[in-house]
C-alpha positions in Angstrom: 0.7 168.3 183.7 -1.0 165.2 185.2 -4.5 164.5 183.7 -6.3 164.5 187.1 -4.9 167.9 188.0 -6.1 169.3 184.7 -9.6 167.9 185.4 -9.7 169.5 188.8 -8.6 172.8 187.5 -11.2 172.6 184.7 -14.0 171.7 187.1 -13.1 174.7 189.3 -13.1 177.0 186.3 -16.3 175.6 184.9 -18.0 176.0 188.4 -16.9 179.6 188.5 -18.2 180.3 185.0 -21.5 178.5 185.8 -22.0 180.5 188.9 -21.4 183.8 187.0 -23.9 182.6 184.3 -26.5 181.7 186.9 -26.1 185.0 188.6 -26.5 186.8 185.3 -29.7 184.8 184.5 -31.0 185.6 187.9 -30.4 189.3 187.4 -32.1 189.4 184.0 -35.0 187.0 184.6 -35.5 187.2 188.4 -35.7 183.4 189.0 -33.0 180.9 189.5 -32.8 177.5 187.8 -32.8 175.5 191.0 -32.9 172.0 189.5 -30.1 172.9 187.0 -27.9 174.3 189.8 -28.4 171.1 191.9 -27.7 168.8 189.0 -24.5 170.8 187.9 -22.9 170.9 191.3 -24.0 167.3 192.0 -22.3 166.2 188.8 -19.0 168.1 189.5 -18.9 166.9 193.1 -19.2 163.3 192.0 -16.5 163.7 189.4 -14.1 165.2 192.0 -14.9 162.4 194.5 -14.3 159.8 191.8 -10.9 161.3 191.0 -10.0 161.4 194.7 -11.0 157.7 195.0 -8.8 156.8 192.1 -5.8 158.7 193.6 -6.4 157.0 197.0 -6.4 153.6 195.4 -3.2 154.4 193.5 -1.4 155.4 196.7 -2.7 152.4 198.6 -1.5 149.9 196.0 1.8 151.7 195.4 1.1 152.5 191.8 1.5 156.2 192.3 3.8 157.4 189.5 4.6 160.7 191.1 6.2 158.9 194.1 8.4 156.8 191.8 9.8 159.7 189.8 
């Protein structure tokens, strides 16, 4: 499995787990950690955009190993 596909799958899984954890905390405490939610999803969004940019540059320069194989 290609590394970037593993990272994307991991980010999706971690986002789902984080959402469940935040919902549980909200249920138990009654308040949501707004700053933590914004920081988490901001971080994961930037990571996915960075991977997309790397993939785009690989395709543009012709260094895409999946096309060669």
